[in-house]
PDB file of N, CA, C and O in Angstrom, chain B, residues numbered from 101:
ATOM      1  N   UNK B 101     -38.754 -66.741  -1.286  1.00  0.00           N
ATOM      2  CA  UNK B 101     -38.400 -65.701  -2.233  1.00  0.00           C
ATOM      3  C   UNK B 101     -36.915 -65.361  -2.072  1.00  0.00           C
ATOM      4  O   UNK B 101     -36.435 -65.178  -0.954  1.00  0.00           O
ATOM      5  N   UNK B 102     -36.207 -65.279  -3.170  1.00  0.00           N
ATOM      6  CA  UNK B 102     -34.785 -64.952  -3.151  1.00  0.00           C
ATOM      7  C   UNK B 102     -34.589 -63.458  -2.968  1.00  0.00           C
ATOM      8  O   UNK B 102     -35.436 -62.645  -3.338  1.00  0.00           O
ATOM      9  N   UNK B 103     -33.457 -63.124  -2.390  1.00  0.00           N
ATOM     10  CA  UNK B 103     -33.143 -61.727  -2.151  1.00  0.00           C
ATOM     11  C   UNK B 103     -31.675 -61.511  -2.475  1.00  0.00           C
ATOM     12  O   UNK B 103     -30.824 -62.328  -2.123  1.00  0.00           O
ATOM     13  N   UNK B 104     -31.388 -60.414  -3.143  1.00  0.00           N
ATOM     14  CA  UNK B 104     -30.011 -60.034  -3.435  1.00  0.00           C
ATOM     15  C   UNK B 104     -29.763 -58.692  -2.766  1.00  0.00           C
ATOM     16  O   UNK B 104     -30.530 -57.746  -2.942  1.00  0.00           O
ATOM     17  N   UNK B 105     -28.698 -58.623  -2.008  1.00  0.00           N
ATOM     18  CA  UNK B 105     -28.342 -57.384  -1.331  1.00  0.00           C
ATOM     19  C   UNK B 105     -26.997 -56.928  -1.884  1.00  0.00           C
ATOM     20  O   UNK B 105     -26.017 -57.674  -1.878  1.00  0.00           O
ATOM     21  N   UNK B 106     -26.973 -55.693  -2.358  1.00  0.00           N
ATOM     22  CA  UNK B 106     -25.744 -55.100  -2.878  1.00  0.00           C
ATOM     23  C   UNK B 106     -25.417 -53.914  -1.976  1.00  0.00           C
ATOM     24  O   UNK B 106     -26.254 -53.035  -1.774  1.00  0.00           O
ATOM     25  N   UNK B 107     -24.215 -53.890  -1.442  1.00  0.00           N
ATOM     26  CA  UNK B 107     -23.813 -52.807  -0.554  1.00  0.00           C
ATOM     27  C   UNK B 107     -22.687 -52.004  -1.184  1.00  0.00           C
ATOM     28  O   UNK B 107     -21.747 -52.556  -1.757  1.00  0.00           O
ATOM     29  N   UNK B 108     -22.805 -50.688  -1.064  1.00  0.00           N
ATOM     30  CA  UNK B 108     -21.770 -49.775  -1.526  1.00  0.00           C
ATOM     31  C   UNK B 108     -21.431 -48.847  -0.370  1.00  0.00           C
ATOM     32  O   UNK B 108     -22.324 -48.323   0.296  1.00  0.00           O
ATOM     33  N   UNK B 109     -20.154 -48.646  -0.134  1.00  0.00           N
ATOM     34  CA  UNK B 109     -19.706 -47.812   0.976  1.00  0.00           C
ATOM     35  C   UNK B 109     -19.122 -46.505   0.455  1.00  0.00           C
ATOM     36  O   UNK B 109     -18.198 -46.496  -0.358  1.00  0.00           O
ATOM     37  N   UNK B 110     -19.671 -45.431   0.929  1.00  0.00           N
ATOM     38  CA  UNK B 110     -19.075 -44.132   0.680  1.00  0.00           C
ATOM     39  C   UNK B 110     -19.373 -43.527  -0.674  1.00  0.00           C
ATOM     40  O   UNK B 110     -19.869 -44.176  -1.595  1.00  0.00           O
ATOM     41  N   UNK B 111     -19.051 -42.278  -0.744  1.00  0.00           N
ATOM     42  CA  UNK B 111     -19.293 -41.490  -1.950  1.00  0.00           C
ATOM     43  C   UNK B 111     -18.425 -41.970  -3.110  1.00  0.00           C
ATOM     44  O   UNK B 111     -18.834 -41.878  -4.267  1.00  0.00           O
ATOM     45  N   UNK B 112     -17.231 -42.480  -2.810  1.00  0.00           N
ATOM     46  CA  UNK B 112     -16.331 -42.923  -3.881  1.00  0.00           C
ATOM     47  C   UNK B 112     -16.898 -44.102  -4.662  1.00  0.00           C
ATOM     48  O   UNK B 112     -16.437 -44.382  -5.769  1.00  0.00           O
ATOM     49  N   UNK B 113     -17.886 -44.797  -4.111  1.00  0.00           N
ATOM     50  CA  UNK B 113     -18.523 -45.904  -4.823  1.00  0.00           C
ATOM     51  C   UNK B 113     -19.885 -45.519  -5.399  1.00  0.00           C
ATOM     52  O   UNK B 113     -20.645 -46.389  -5.825  1.00  0.00           O
ATOM     53  N   UNK B 114     -20.194 -44.239  -5.414  1.00  0.00           N
ATOM     54  CA  UNK B 114     -21.498 -43.773  -5.905  1.00  0.00           C
ATOM     55  C   UNK B 114     -21.710 -44.135  -7.372  1.00  0.00           C
ATOM     56  O   UNK B 114     -22.818 -44.506  -7.761  1.00  0.00           O
ATOM     57  N   UNK B 115     -20.669 -44.034  -8.185  1.00  0.00           N
ATOM     58  CA  UNK B 115     -20.801 -44.388  -9.605  1.00  0.00           C
ATOM     59  C   UNK B 115     -21.116 -45.873  -9.775  1.00  0.00           C
ATOM     60  O   UNK B 115     -21.925 -46.246 -10.624  1.00  0.00           O
ATOM     61  N   UNK B 116     -20.477 -46.715  -8.968  1.00  0.00           N
ATOM     62  CA  UNK B 116     -20.753 -48.151  -9.027  1.00  0.00           C
ATOM     63  C   UNK B 116     -22.188 -48.447  -8.606  1.00  0.00           C
ATOM     64  O   UNK B 116     -22.856 -49.293  -9.200  1.00  0.00           O
ATOM     65  N   UNK B 117     -22.652 -47.752  -7.587  1.00  0.00           N
ATOM     66  CA  UNK B 117     -24.032 -47.941  -7.129  1.00  0.00           C
ATOM     67  C   UNK B 117     -25.013 -47.518  -8.213  1.00  0.00           C
ATOM     68  O   UNK B 117     -25.994 -48.216  -8.471  1.00  0.00           O
ATOM     69  N   UNK B 118     -24.756 -46.389  -8.843  1.00  0.00           N
ATOM     70  CA  UNK B 118     -25.648 -45.902  -9.899  1.00  0.00           C
ATOM     71  C   UNK B 118     -25.646 -46.877 -11.068  1.00  0.00           C
ATOM     72  O   UNK B 118     -26.705 -47.147 -11.636  1.00  0.00           O
ATOM     73  N   UNK B 119     -24.497 -47.408 -11.442  1.00  0.00           N
ATOM     74  CA  UNK B 119     -24.422 -48.378 -12.541  1.00  0.00           C
ATOM     75  C   UNK B 119     -25.225 -49.633 -12.210  1.00  0.00           C
ATOM     76  O   UNK B 119     -25.917 -50.174 -13.072  1.00  0.00           O
ATOM     77  N   UNK B 120     -25.134 -50.095 -10.970  1.00  0.00           N
ATOM     78  CA  UNK B 120     -25.889 -51.289 -10.569  1.00  0.00           C
ATOM     79  C   UNK B 120     -27.387 -51.034 -10.617  1.00  0.00           C
ATOM     80  O   UNK B 120     -28.154 -51.899 -11.042  1.00  0.00           O
ATOM     81  N   UNK B 121     -27.801 -49.867 -10.190  1.00  0.00           N
ATOM     82  CA  UNK B 121     -29.226 -49.535 -10.171  1.00  0.00           C
ATOM     83  C   UNK B 121     -29.786 -49.276 -11.565  1.00  0.00           C
ATOM     84  O   UNK B 121     -30.971 -49.504 -11.812  1.00  0.00           O
ATOM     85  N   UNK B 122     -28.939 -48.800 -12.475  1.00  0.00           N
ATOM     86  CA  UNK B 122     -29.398 -48.447 -13.823  1.00  0.00           C
ATOM     87  C   UNK B 122     -29.265 -49.581 -14.829  1.00  0.00           C
ATOM     88  O   UNK B 122     -29.522 -49.368 -16.013  1.00  0.00           O
ATOM     89  N   UNK B 123     -28.876 -50.764 -14.407  1.00  0.00           N
ATOM     90  CA  UNK B 123     -28.634 -51.874 -15.329  1.00  0.00           C
ATOM     91  C   UNK B 123     -29.803 -52.180 -16.243  1.00  0.00           C
ATOM     92  O   UNK B 123     -29.610 -52.383 -17.442  1.00  0.00           O
ATOM     93  N   UNK B 124     -31.010 -52.216 -15.701  1.00  0.00           N
ATOM     94  CA  UNK B 124     -32.182 -52.526 -16.516  1.00  0.00           C
ATOM     95  C   UNK B 124     -32.448 -51.433 -17.545  1.00  0.00           C
ATOM     96  O   UNK B 124     -32.872 -51.719 -18.665  1.00  0.00           O
ATOM     97  N   UNK B 125     -32.200 -50.180 -17.163  1.00  0.00           N
ATOM     98  CA  UNK B 125     -32.390 -49.084 -18.111  1.00  0.00           C
ATOM     99  C   UNK B 125     -31.374 -49.160 -19.253  1.00  0.00           C
ATOM    100  O   UNK B 125     -31.706 -48.884 -20.406  1.00  0.00           O
ATOM    101  N   UNK B 126     -30.144 -49.535 -18.927  1.00  0.00           N
ATOM    102  CA  UNK B 126     -29.132 -49.714 -19.969  1.00  0.00           C
ATOM    103  C   UNK B 126     -29.533 -50.838 -20.919  1.00  0.00           C
ATOM    104  O   UNK B 126     -29.413 -50.702 -22.137  1.00  0.00           O
ATOM    105  N   UNK B 127     -30.007 -51.943 -20.360  1.00  0.00           N
ATOM    106  CA  UNK B 127     -30.438 -53.069 -21.188  1.00  0.00           C
ATOM    107  C   UNK B 127     -31.565 -52.646 -22.116  1.00  0.00           C
ATOM    108  O   UNK B 127     -31.549 -52.964 -23.305  1.00  0.00           O
ATOM    109  N   UNK B 128     -32.531 -51.938 -21.578  1.00  0.00           N
ATOM    110  CA  UNK B 128     -33.664 -51.504 -22.395  1.00  0.00           C
ATOM    111  C   UNK B 128     -33.212 -50.517 -23.477  1.00  0.00           C
ATOM    112  O   UNK B 128     -33.713 -50.560 -24.601  1.00  0.00           O
ATOM    113  N   UNK B 129     -32.282 -49.644 -23.150  1.00  0.00           N
ATOM    114  CA  UNK B 129     -31.770 -48.687 -24.133  1.00  0.00           C
ATOM    115  C   UNK B 129     -31.087 -49.404 -25.292  1.00  0.00           C
ATOM    116  O   UNK B 129     -31.289 -49.046 -26.452  1.00  0.00           O
ATOM    117  N   UNK B 130     -30.280 -50.415 -24.978  1.00  0.00           N
ATOM    118  CA  UNK B 130     -29.618 -51.182 -26.036  1.00  0.00           C
ATOM    119  C   UNK B 130     -30.624 -51.995 -26.833  1.00  0.00           C
ATOM    120  O   UNK B 130     -30.465 -52.165 -28.042  1.00  0.00           O
ATOM    121  N   UNK B 131     -31.661 -52.501 -26.168  1.00  0.00           N
ATOM    122  CA  UNK B 131     -32.722 -53.225 -26.867  1.00  0.00           C
ATOM    123  C   UNK B 131     -33.423 -52.294 -27.857  1.00  0.00           C
ATOM    124  O   UNK B 131     -33.691 -52.686 -28.993  1.00  0.00           O
ATOM    125  N   UNK B 132     -33.720 -51.058 -27.429  1.00  0.00           N
ATOM    126  CA  UNK B 132     -34.353 -50.084 -28.322  1.00  0.00           C
ATOM    127  C   UNK B 132     -33.458 -49.769 -29.517  1.00  0.00           C
ATOM    128  O   UNK B 132     -33.941 -49.681 -30.646  1.00  0.00           O
ATOM    129  N   UNK B 133     -32.161 -49.598 -29.279  1.00  0.00           N
ATOM    130  CA  UNK B 133     -31.224 -49.343 -30.375  1.00  0.00           C
ATOM    131  C   UNK B 133     -31.217 -50.508 -31.350  1.00  0.00           C
ATOM    132  O   UNK B 133     -31.240 -50.298 -32.563  1.00  0.00           O
ATOM    133  N   UNK B 134     -31.185 -51.727 -30.839  1.00  0.00           N
ATOM    134  CA  UNK B 134     -31.212 -52.911 -31.690  1.00  0.00           C
ATOM    135  C   UNK B 134     -32.492 -52.958 -32.520  1.00  0.00           C
ATOM    136  O   UNK B 134     -32.449 -53.260 -33.713  1.00  0.00           O
ATOM    137  N   UNK B 135     -33.623 -52.664 -31.899  1.00  0.00           N
ATOM    138  CA  UNK B 135     -34.899 -52.659 -32.622  1.00  0.00           C
ATOM    139  C   UNK B 135     -34.904 -51.598 -33.715  1.00  0.00           C
ATOM    140  O   UNK B 135     -35.419 -51.833 -34.809  1.00  0.00           O
ATOM    141  N   UNK B 136     -34.336 -50.439 -33.424  1.00  0.00           N
ATOM    142  CA  UNK B 136     -34.264 -49.373 -34.425  1.00  0.00           C
ATOM    143  C   UNK B 136     -33.385 -49.812 -35.599  1.00  0.00           C
ATOM    144  O   UNK B 136     -33.739 -49.592 -36.757  1.00  0.00           O
ATOM    145  N   UNK B 137     -32.248 -50.428 -35.301  1.00  0.00           N
ATOM    146  CA  UNK B 137     -31.374 -50.909 -36.372  1.00  0.00           C
ATOM    147  C   UNK B 137     -32.080 -51.968 -37.215  1.00  0.00           C
ATOM    148  O   UNK B 137     -31.940 -51.978 -38.438  1.00  0.00           O
ATOM    149  N   UNK B 138     -32.832 -52.853 -36.578  1.00  0.00           N
ATOM    150  CA  UNK B 138     -33.598 -53.857 -37.321  1.00  0.00           C
ATOM    151  C   UNK B 138     -34.587 -53.176 -38.253  1.00  0.00           C
ATOM    152  O   UNK B 138     -34.693 -53.541 -39.424  1.00  0.00           O
ATOM    153  N   UNK B 139     -35.309 -52.191 -37.740  1.00  0.00           N
ATOM    154  CA  UNK B 139     -36.334 -51.528 -38.561  1.00  0.00           C
ATOM    155  C   UNK B 139     -35.716 -50.772 -39.730  1.00  0.00           C
ATOM    156  O   UNK B 139     -36.335 -50.665 -40.789  1.00  0.00           O
ATOM    157  N   UNK B 140     -34.505 -50.247 -39.555  1.00  0.00           N
ATOM    158  CA  UNK B 140     -33.854 -49.509 -40.636  1.00  0.00           C
ATOM    159  C   UNK B 140     -33.506 -50.413 -41.809  1.00  0.00           C
ATOM    160  O   UNK B 140     -33.456 -49.959 -42.952  1.00  0.00           O
ATOM    161  N   UNK B 141     -33.265 -51.692 -41.531  1.00  0.00           N
ATOM    162  CA  UNK B 141     -32.931 -52.620 -42.616  1.00  0.00           C
ATOM    163  C   UNK B 141     -34.149 -53.411 -43.077  1.00  0.00           C
ATOM    164  O   UNK B 141     -34.331 -53.634 -44.274  1.00  0.00           O
ATOM    165  N   UNK B 142     -34.973 -53.829 -42.139  1.00  0.00           N
ATOM    166  CA  UNK B 142     -36.130 -54.656 -42.491  1.00  0.00           C
ATOM    167  C   UNK B 142     -37.156 -53.875 -43.307  1.00  0.00           C
ATOM    168  O   UNK B 142     -37.761 -54.411 -44.236  1.00  0.00           O
ATOM    169  N   UNK B 143     -37.344 -52.618 -42.958  1.00  0.00           N
ATOM    170  CA  UNK B 143     -38.352 -51.800 -43.636  1.00  0.00           C
ATOM    171  C   UNK B 143     -37.723 -50.699 -44.483  1.00  0.00           C
ATOM    172  O   UNK B 143     -38.338 -49.659 -44.723  1.00  0.00           O
ATOM    173  N   UNK B 144     -36.494 -50.936 -44.934  1.00  0.00           N
ATOM    174  CA  UNK B 144     -35.793 -49.940 -45.743  1.00  0.00           C
ATOM    175  C   UNK B 144     -36.511 -49.738 -47.072  1.00  0.00           C
ATOM    176  O   UNK B 144     -36.944 -50.692 -47.718  1.00  0.00           O
ATOM    177  N   UNK B 145     -36.625 -48.481 -47.458  1.00  0.00           N
ATOM    178  CA  UNK B 145     -37.259 -48.211 -48.750  1.00  0.00           C
ATOM    179  C   UNK B 145     -36.211 -48.242 -49.854  1.00  0.00           C
ATOM    180  O   UNK B 145     -35.021 -48.425 -49.599  1.00  0.00           O
ATOM    181  N   UNK B 146     -36.670 -48.063 -51.068  1.00  0.00           N
ATOM    182  CA  UNK B 146     -35.779 -48.155 -52.225  1.00  0.00           C
ATOM    183  C   UNK B 146     -34.786 -46.997 -52.298  1.00  0.00           C
ATOM    184  O   UNK B 146     -33.805 -47.066 -53.039  1.00  0.00           O
ATOM    185  N   UNK B 147     -35.037 -45.940 -51.537  1.00  0.00           N
ATOM    186  CA  UNK B 147     -34.167 -44.769 -51.590  1.00  0.00           C
ATOM    187  C   UNK B 147     -32.889 -44.941 -50.773  1.00  0.00           C
ATOM    188  O   UNK B 147     -31.940 -44.174 -50.938  1.00  0.00           O
ATOM    189  N   UNK B 148     -32.858 -45.933 -49.901  1.00  0.00           N
ATOM    190  CA  UNK B 148     -31.677 -46.136 -49.062  1.00  0.00           C
ATOM    191  C   UNK B 148     -30.550 -46.728 -49.911  1.00  0.00           C
ATOM    192  O   UNK B 148     -30.765 -47.660 -50.686  1.00  0.00           O
ATOM    193  N   UNK B 149     -29.359 -46.176 -49.752  1.00  0.00           N
ATOM    194  CA  UNK B 149     -28.226 -46.669 -50.539  1.00  0.00           C
ATOM    195  C   UNK B 149     -27.715 -47.985 -49.956  1.00  0.00           C
ATOM    196  O   UNK B 149     -27.966 -48.314 -48.796  1.00  0.00           O
ATOM    197  N   UNK B 150     -27.000 -48.719 -50.784  1.00  0.00           N
ATOM    198  CA  UNK B 150     -26.398 -49.972 -50.318  1.00  0.00           C
ATOM    199  C   UNK B 150     -25.409 -49.712 -49.181  1.00  0.00           C
ATOM    200  O   UNK B 150     -25.322 -50.491 -48.233  1.00  0.00           O
ATOM    201  N   UNK B 151     -24.665 -48.609 -49.286  1.00  0.00           N
ATOM    202  CA  UNK B 151     -23.702 -48.274 -48.236  1.00  0.00           C
ATOM    203  C   UNK B 151     -24.402 -48.012 -46.903  1.00  0.00           C
ATOM    204  O   UNK B 151     -23.930 -48.449 -45.854  1.00  0.00           O
ATOM    205  N   UNK B 152     -25.521 -47.300 -46.948  1.00  0.00           N
ATOM    206  CA  UNK B 152     -26.276 -47.011 -45.728  1.00  0.00           C
ATOM    207  C   UNK B 152     -26.844 -48.291 -45.146  1.00  0.00           C
ATOM    208  O   UNK B 152     -26.753 -48.523 -43.940  1.00  0.00           O
ATOM    209  N   UNK B 153     -27.426 -49.120 -45.990  1.00  0.00           N
ATOM    210  CA  UNK B 153     -27.983 -50.403 -45.544  1.00  0.00           C
ATOM    211  C   UNK B 153     -26.894 -51.248 -44.886  1.00  0.00           C
ATOM    212  O   UNK B 153     -27.098 -51.816 -43.813  1.00  0.00           O
ATOM    213  N   UNK B 154     -25.747 -51.321 -45.537  1.00  0.00           N
ATOM    214  CA  UNK B 154     -24.634 -52.114 -45.002  1.00  0.00           C
ATOM    215  C   UNK B 154     -24.112 -51.541 -43.686  1.00  0.00           C
ATOM    216  O   UNK B 154     -23.696 -52.293 -42.804  1.00  0.00           O
ATOM    217  N   UNK B 155     -24.131 -50.214 -43.550  1.00  0.00           N
ATOM    218  CA  UNK B 155     -23.693 -49.581 -42.302  1.00  0.00           C
ATOM    219  C   UNK B 155     -24.626 -49.957 -41.151  1.00  0.00           C
ATOM    220  O   UNK B 155     -24.167 -50.242 -40.045  1.00  0.00           O
ATOM    221  N   UNK B 156     -25.938 -49.957 -41.412  1.00  0.00           N
ATOM    222  CA  UNK B 156     -26.893 -50.383 -40.387  1.00  0.00           C
ATOM    223  C   UNK B 156     -26.649 -51.839 -39.994  1.00  0.00           C
ATOM    224  O   UNK B 156     -26.656 -52.173 -38.809  1.00  0.00           O
ATOM    225  N   UNK B 157     -26.438 -52.692 -40.971  1.00  0.00           N
ATOM    226  CA  UNK B 157     -26.176 -54.111 -40.701  1.00  0.00           C
ATOM    227  C   UNK B 157     -24.891 -54.291 -39.896  1.00  0.00           C
ATOM    228  O   UNK B 157     -24.841 -55.087 -38.959  1.00  0.00           O
ATOM    229  N   UNK B 158     -23.857 -53.545 -40.272  1.00  0.00           N
ATOM    230  CA  UNK B 158     -22.579 -53.646 -39.571  1.00  0.00           C
ATOM    231  C   UNK B 158     -22.717 -53.182 -38.117  1.00  0.00           C
ATOM    232  O   UNK B 158     -22.146 -53.791 -37.212  1.00  0.00           O
ATOM    233  N   UNK B 159     -23.470 -52.111 -37.898  1.00  0.00           N
ATOM    234  CA  UNK B 159     -23.696 -51.622 -36.528  1.00  0.00           C
ATOM    235  C   UNK B 159     -24.444 -52.661 -35.704  1.00  0.00           C
ATOM    236  O   UNK B 159     -24.102 -52.900 -34.546  1.00  0.00           O
ATOM    237  N   UNK B 160     -25.444 -53.268 -36.285  1.00  0.00           N
ATOM    238  CA  UNK B 160     -26.223 -54.280 -35.562  1.00  0.00           C
ATOM    239  C   UNK B 160     -25.353 -55.498 -35.234  1.00  0.00           C
ATOM    240  O   UNK B 160     -25.431 -56.039 -34.131  1.00  0.00           O
ATOM    241  N   UNK B 161     -24.529 -55.924 -36.186  1.00  0.00           N
ATOM    242  CA  UNK B 161     -23.629 -57.051 -35.935  1.00  0.00           C
ATOM    243  C   UNK B 161     -22.629 -56.721 -34.829  1.00  0.00           C
ATOM    244  O   UNK B 161     -22.340 -57.562 -33.978  1.00  0.00           O
ATOM    245  N   UNK B 162     -22.104 -55.500 -34.842  1.00  0.00           N
ATOM    246  CA  UNK B 162     -21.143 -55.087 -33.816  1.00  0.00           C
ATOM    247  C   UNK B 162     -21.811 -55.029 -32.445  1.00  0.00           C
ATOM    248  O   UNK B 162     -21.215 -55.435 -31.448  1.00  0.00           O
ATOM    249  N   UNK B 163     -23.039 -54.528 -32.391  1.00  0.00           N
ATOM    250  CA  UNK B 163     -23.782 -54.487 -31.139  1.00  0.00           C
ATOM    251  C   UNK B 163     -23.972 -55.897 -30.580  1.00  0.00           C
ATOM    252  O   UNK B 163     -23.744 -56.136 -29.394  1.00  0.00           O
ATOM    253  N   UNK B 164     -24.390 -56.828 -31.437  1.00  0.00           N
ATOM    254  CA  UNK B 164     -24.562 -58.224 -31.002  1.00  0.00           C
ATOM    255  C   UNK B 164     -23.235 -58.817 -30.518  1.00  0.00           C
ATOM    256  O   UNK B 164     -23.200 -59.530 -29.515  1.00  0.00           O
ATOM    257  N   UNK B 165     -22.152 -58.522 -31.230  1.00  0.00           N
ATOM    258  CA  UNK B 165     -20.833 -59.034 -30.857  1.00  0.00           C
ATOM    259  C   UNK B 165     -20.420 -58.526 -29.470  1.00  0.00           C
ATOM    260  O   UNK B 165     -19.946 -59.299 -28.637  1.00  0.00           O
ATOM    261  N   UNK B 166     -20.601 -57.233 -29.232  1.00  0.00           N
ATOM    262  CA  UNK B 166     -20.238 -56.649 -27.937  1.00  0.00           C
ATOM    263  C   UNK B 166     -21.066 -57.272 -26.819  1.00  0.00           C
ATOM    264  O   UNK B 166     -20.536 -57.622 -25.765  1.00  0.00           O
ATOM    265  N   UNK B 167     -22.359 -57.408 -27.056  1.00  0.00           N
ATOM    266  CA  UNK B 167     -23.251 -57.993 -26.051  1.00  0.00           C
ATOM    267  C   UNK B 167     -22.851 -59.437 -25.762  1.00  0.00           C
ATOM    268  O   UNK B 167     -22.777 -59.842 -24.601  1.00  0.00           O
ATOM    269  N   UNK B 168     -22.597 -60.209 -26.805  1.00  0.00           N
ATOM    270  CA  UNK B 168     -22.195 -61.614 -26.626  1.00  0.00           C
ATOM    271  C   UNK B 168     -20.838 -61.740 -25.941  1.00  0.00           C
ATOM    272  O   UNK B 168     -20.651 -62.606 -25.087  1.00  0.00           O
ATOM    273  N   UNK B 169     -19.887 -60.875 -26.315  1.00  0.00           N
ATOM    274  CA  UNK B 169     -18.555 -60.922 -25.702  1.00  0.00           C
ATOM    275  C   UNK B 169     -18.607 -60.644 -24.199  1.00  0.00           C
ATOM    276  O   UNK B 169     -17.735 -61.082 -23.449  1.00  0.00           O
ATOM    277  N   UNK B 170     -19.622 -59.925 -23.775  1.00  0.00           N
ATOM    278  CA  UNK B 170     -19.783 -59.599 -22.357  1.00  0.00           C
ATOM    279  C   UNK B 170     -20.763 -60.533 -21.653  1.00  0.00           C
ATOM    280  O   UNK B 170     -21.218 -60.263 -20.541  1.00  0.00           O
ATOM    281  N   UNK B 171     -21.076 -61.645 -22.333  1.00  0.00           N
ATOM    282  CA  UNK B 171     -21.996 -62.656 -21.780  1.00  0.00           C
ATOM    283  C   UNK B 171     -23.331 -62.058 -21.354  1.00  0.00           C
ATOM    284  O   UNK B 171     -23.866 -62.385 -20.294  1.00  0.00           O
ATOM    285  N   UNK B 172     -23.858 -61.175 -22.201  1.00  0.00           N
ATOM    286  CA  UNK B 172     -25.146 -60.533 -21.948  1.00  0.00           C
ATOM    287  C   UNK B 172     -26.145 -60.963 -23.001  1.00  0.00           C
ATOM    288  O   UNK B 172     -25.792 -61.625 -23.977  1.00  0.00           O
ATOM    289  N   UNK B 173     -27.385 -60.584 -22.794  1.00  0.00           N
ATOM    290  CA  UNK B 173     -28.453 -60.920 -23.730  1.00  0.00           C
ATOM    291  C   UNK B 173     -29.486 -59.806 -23.716  1.00  0.00           C
ATOM    292  O   UNK B 173     -29.721 -59.180 -22.683  1.00  0.00           O
ATOM    293  N   UNK B 174     -30.096 -59.564 -24.855  1.00  0.00           N
ATOM    294  CA  UNK B 174     -31.179 -58.580 -24.926  1.00  0.00           C
ATOM    295  C   UNK B 174     -32.540 -59.232 -24.780  1.00  0.00           C
ATOM    296  O   UNK B 174     -33.564 -58.550 -24.829  1.00  0.00           O
ATOM    297  N   UNK B 175     -32.562 -60.550 -24.599  1.00  0.00           N
ATOM    298  CA  UNK B 175     -33.833 -61.258 -24.425  1.00  0.00           C
ATOM    299  C   UNK B 175     -34.423 -61.006 -23.058  1.00  0.00           C
ATOM    300  O   UNK B 175     -35.493 -61.526 -22.742  1.00  0.00           O
TER     301      UNK B 175
END
């Protein structure tokens, strides 16, 4: 079984430690946002304006771009 050990020294590295520990929660949060953006366009009703629809699409594209630029994945 593989093991990864991450060490942080001192209070000044507390933010880095918290970021490392919260990575999965951040990933899940972005996954939820992506799913919400998908649902806003996929199941959009006739009352949604073209501008609103396009804004949702643009946000989703930007989210994917940021994730890809950082060599990350929501899979």
